[in-house]
C-alpha positions as CSV (number, residue, x, y, z in Angstrom):
1,M,-0.5,11.2,20.1
2,E,-2.1,13.3,17.5
3,F,-3.0,11.2,14.4
4,F,-3.8,14.1,12.0
5,P,-2.3,17.5,11.2
6,Q,-4.8,20.3,11.7
7,D,-4.5,21.3,8.0
8,L,-5.1,17.8,6.7
9,E,-5.4,17.8,2.9
10,A,-4.9,14.1,1.8
11,V,-4.8,10.4,3.2
12,L,-3.1,7.8,1.2
13,F,-3.8,4.2,1.9
14,D,-2.2,0.8,1.4
15,F,-4.7,-1.8,0.5
16,E,-3.9,-5.3,1.6
17,G,-4.0,-5.6,5.4
18,T,-4.9,-2.0,5.6
19,L,-8.3,-1.2,4.1
20,V,-9.1,-5.0,3.7
21,D,-7.9,-7.9,6.0
22,F,-4.6,-9.6,5.2
23,Q,-5.0,-12.6,2.9
24,W,-2.0,-12.8,0.5
25,K,0.0,-15.9,0.9
26,I,3.6,-14.3,0.9
27,P,5.7,-17.2,1.8
28,E,4.2,-19.3,-1.0
29,A,4.5,-16.6,-3.5
30,V,8.1,-15.9,-2.6
31,A,8.9,-19.7,-2.7
32,E,7.5,-19.9,-6.3
33,V,9.1,-16.8,-7.6
34,L,12.5,-17.9,-6.3
35,E,12.1,-21.4,-7.9
36,M,11.3,-19.7,-11.2
37,L,14.2,-17.4,-11.1
38,L,16.6,-20.1,-10.2
39,S,15.3,-22.0,-13.2
40,M,16.0,-19.0,-15.3
41,G,19.7,-19.1,-14.4
42,F,19.8,-16.6,-11.3
43,G,22.1,-17.6,-8.6
44,K,21.3,-17.6,-4.9
45,T,23.9,-14.9,-4.4
46,E,21.9,-12.7,-6.7
47,L,18.7,-13.0,-4.8
48,K,19.5,-12.0,-1.3
49,S,16.3,-10.2,0.0
50,R,13.8,-13.1,0.0
51,K,10.9,-10.4,0.2
52,Y,8.2,-10.2,-2.3
53,S,8.3,-6.4,-2.4
54,T,12.0,-6.2,-3.3
55,L,12.6,-9.4,-5.4
56,V,11.3,-7.6,-8.6
57,R,13.7,-4.9,-8.2
58,E,16.6,-7.3,-7.3
59,A,15.9,-9.6,-10.1
60,M,15.7,-6.8,-12.7
61,E,19.0,-5.3,-11.8
62,A,20.6,-8.9,-12.0
63,A,18.8,-9.8,-15.3
64,P,21.5,-8.0,-17.8
65,R,24.2,-10.1,-16.3
66,L,22.2,-13.1,-17.3
67,D,21.5,-11.8,-20.8
68,L,17.8,-11.4,-19.8
69,R,15.7,-8.5,-20.4
70,P,14.8,-6.8,-17.0
71,E,11.1,-6.1,-18.2
72,A,10.8,-9.7,-19.2
73,V,11.9,-10.9,-15.8
74,R,9.5,-8.3,-14.2
75,E,6.6,-9.7,-16.3
76,A,7.4,-13.2,-15.3
77,I,7.3,-12.3,-11.6
78,G,4.3,-10.3,-12.1
79,A,2.4,-13.3,-13.6
80,V,3.0,-15.2,-10.5
81,Y,2.0,-12.3,-8.3
82,D,-1.2,-11.9,-10.2
83,R,-2.3,-15.3,-9.3
84,Y,-1.8,-14.8,-5.8
85,D,-3.6,-11.4,-6.0
86,E,-6.7,-13.3,-7.6
87,D,-6.5,-15.9,-4.8
88,A,-6.6,-13.2,-2.2
89,L,-9.3,-11.4,-4.0
90,T,-11.7,-14.3,-3.2
91,R,-11.4,-13.7,0.5
92,W,-10.8,-9.9,1.0
93,K,-13.2,-8.2,3.3
94,M,-13.3,-4.5,4.4
95,R,-11.9,-4.0,7.7
96,P,-14.5,-2.8,10.2
97,G,-14.8,0.9,10.3
98,A,-12.8,1.6,7.2
99,L,-15.7,2.6,5.0
100,D,-17.0,4.8,7.6
101,F,-13.6,6.5,8.0
102,L,-13.4,7.0,4.2
103,F,-16.9,8.5,4.2
104,A,-15.9,10.9,7.0
105,L,-12.8,11.9,5.0
106,R,-14.9,12.5,1.9
107,S,-17.4,14.6,3.8
108,R,-14.7,16.8,5.2
109,G,-13.2,17.4,1.7
110,V,-10.0,15.4,2.3
111,R,-8.5,13.9,-0.8
112,T,-7.7,10.2,-0.8
113,A,-5.5,7.7,-2.7
114,L,-4.6,4.0,-2.8
115,V,-1.0,3.0,-3.1
116,S,-0.8,-0.8,-3.2
117,N,1.8,-3.5,-4.2
118,V,-1.3,-5.5,-5.4
119,G,-1.5,-5.7,-9.3
120,A,-3.7,-3.6,-11.3
121,K,-6.3,-6.4,-12.4
122,A,-7.2,-7.6,-9.1
123,L,-7.0,-4.1,-7.6
124,A,-9.5,-3.0,-10.0
125,K,-11.9,-5.8,-9.3
126,A,-11.6,-5.3,-5.5
127,I,-12.3,-1.4,-5.7
128,T,-15.4,-2.1,-7.7
129,R,-16.6,-5.1,-5.6
130,L,-16.0,-3.3,-2.3
131,G,-17.6,-0.1,-3.5
132,L,-14.5,2.0,-3.1
133,R,-14.4,3.7,-6.4
134,P,-16.4,6.8,-5.4
135,L,-14.4,7.2,-2.1
136,L,-10.9,7.3,-3.8
137,D,-9.5,10.1,-5.9
138,V,-6.5,8.1,-7.1
139,F,-5.6,4.4,-7.1
140,L,-2.2,3.0,-8.0
141,S,-1.0,-0.5,-8.3
142,R,2.4,-2.2,-8.7
143,N,2.0,-1.8,-12.3
144,D,2.0,1.9,-12.2
145,V,5.5,2.4,-10.7
146,A,9.0,1.4,-11.3
147,N,9.5,0.0,-7.8
148,L,7.2,-1.4,-5.2
149,K,7.0,-0.2,-1.6
150,P,9.2,0.1,0.4
151,S,10.1,2.4,-2.4
152,P,8.3,6.0,-2.1
153,D,7.6,5.9,-5.8
154,G,3.9,5.3,-5.5
155,I,3.4,7.6,-2.6
156,N,5.2,10.3,-4.6
157,L,3.2,9.8,-7.7
158,A,-0.1,9.9,-5.7
159,L,0.9,13.1,-3.9
160,E,1.8,14.7,-7.4
161,T,-1.4,13.5,-8.9
162,L,-3.6,14.8,-5.9
163,G,-1.6,18.1,-5.8
164,A,-1.4,17.5,-2.0
165,R,1.3,19.1,0.2
166,R,3.5,16.4,2.1
167,K,3.2,18.2,5.3
168,A,-0.6,18.2,5.1
169,S,-0.8,14.5,4.1
170,L,-0.3,11.1,5.8
171,F,-0.1,7.5,4.7
172,I,-2.0,4.7,6.5
173,G,-0.5,1.2,6.1
174,D,0.1,-2.2,7.9
175,S,3.7,-3.1,7.2
176,L,7.3,-2.4,7.5
177,D,7.2,-1.5,3.7
178,D,4.6,1.1,4.4
179,V,6.5,2.6,7.2
180,H,9.7,2.9,5.0
181,A,7.8,4.2,2.0
182,A,6.1,6.9,4.0
183,H,9.4,7.9,5.5
184,G,11.0,8.1,2.1
185,A,8.3,10.2,0.9
186,G,8.6,12.6,3.9
187,L,5.0,11.7,5.1
188,R,3.6,10.7,8.6
189,A,3.2,7.0,8.8
190,L,0.1,5.6,10.6
191,I,0.1,1.9,11.0
192,I,-2.7,-0.6,11.9
193,T,-1.1,-2.9,14.2
194,N,-3.0,-6.3,13.2
195,G,-1.9,-6.6,9.6
196,E,1.2,-8.0,7.7
197,T,3.9,-7.0,10.2
198,P,3.9,-7.7,14.0
199,R,3.5,-4.8,16.2
200,E,6.9,-5.0,17.7
201,E,8.7,-4.8,14.3
202,I,6.4,-1.8,13.4
203,L,7.4,0.1,16.7
204,R,11.0,-0.5,16.1
205,A,10.6,1.4,12.6
206,Q,9.2,4.4,14.4
207,P,5.9,5.1,12.6
208,H,4.3,8.4,13.6
209,A,1.5,6.6,15.3
210,T,-0.2,3.1,15.6
211,F,-3.9,2.1,15.9
212,E,-5.8,-1.1,16.3
213,R,-9.2,-0.1,14.6
214,Y,-10.6,2.6,12.5
215,G,-13.0,3.8,15.3
216,E,-9.8,5.4,16.7
217,L,-9.2,7.4,13.6
218,L,-13.0,8.3,13.2
219,A,-13.0,9.8,16.8
220,A,-9.6,11.7,16.0
221,I,-10.8,13.2,12.7
222,K,-14.0,14.5,14.4
223,S,-11.9,16.7,16.6
224,I,-10.5,18.6,13.6
225,R,-12.2,21.8,12.4
226,F,-12.2,21.6,8.6
227,P,-13.1,25.0,6.8
228,Y,-14.8,23.4,3.9
229,E,-16.9,20.3,4.9
230,L,-18.9,18.9,2.1
231,H,-22.2,18.4,3.8
232,N,-24.4,15.6,2.7
233,S,-22.1,14.8,-0.3
234,Y,-22.9,11.1,-0.1
């Protein structure tokens, strides 16, 4: 299966589990947030998803019924997630070949963006620490959008900021949320199969393609003839 459109303009990436290895402690974070929300008066019937990525929206929608401000609830959940971001930050390492792939995109004039459910503070630190800042045109955290992935909000905002066409862009991630967000935005979804979500679940969601290592993408992109390659840019 072909990974890339021949007129590739932009590649958008997830971060946790995609560009870096997966380190976020999801079960622990969800358990802590649920306990906090129950102490704030939320009932179990109002918190059905049990997913870190959808709990924020679910709790905000239910907040007015409890005479709570939706933004205050979001901030409370965000404070918990920020701590788990900082914890993961101490262990994140780039996936083998990911930097080489980013350099290959850069040298071919392909625009890049990061669309992550990680918070702004930890994401900014990680981007600097890992040397990613010169290789990304746009980076968006959960603080930059109303809804986390699986909502397509972040992808749509990144595409608008890049000025890239949907049919000439794709999204690379590692989870079901990434597949659904890409589909919702009308983009091809490429999924690395040893990330957050087991391969069998990913395949049922029907991504455009899956891959196991970035070497596969490097080989594929070298087969595309780009009209304006930026030789020796980096």
